[in-house]
N, C-alpha and C positions, 0 to 999 in steps of 0.2 A: 504494500500500500504506500502511496506517496502522500505528501502533505495535503494535497487537494482532497483526496478521498477521506482522509482523517478529519479534515476541516468540515467537509459536508456531513459526515456521520455525526460529529459533535453538534453541528448546527441543527440537524434533524432531531437529535435527542433534546436539545434545548427547546425547540419549537413544540415538540410533543409534550414536554413537561409543562410548558406555558399553556398549552391547550387544556391540559387536565385541571389546572388551577385558575385559568383565566375566566373572563366574563362569558365566553361562549358556553362554558360548562353550567353556568347559572341559568342560561336561557333554554338550552336544549336538554334532552333527556339522557338516560343512562347509555344510549347507543354511542354517544360521543366518548364516554369513558371507556367503553369497550374498544372502539376503533383506535382511540389515542393510545390506550394501554397496549393493544396489539402492535401498533406501529412502533411504540417505544421498545417493546420486547424484541421485535424483529430487527430493528435498527441497531440496538445494543448488541444483539447476538452477532449480526453481520460485522459490526465494527470490531468486536472481540476476536472473531474468527480471522478477519483480515489482518489484524495486528499480530495474531499468533502465527499465521502462515508467513507473514513477511519476516519474522525472526527465525524461522526454520530454514536451514540450508536446503537447497534444491537437490 
């Protein structure tokens, strides 16, 4: 992974976290919590796997 991919992953995690605690969560129902939570889990997992694979020798 290069710096751009890491930056995008961290940005997606921040946006997802803000979605969970932001004003949109007050207006909408529990579906937003499920979608944002799933997005956070997938993005975090992909970021961790990418970082782990970039440290392993090929």
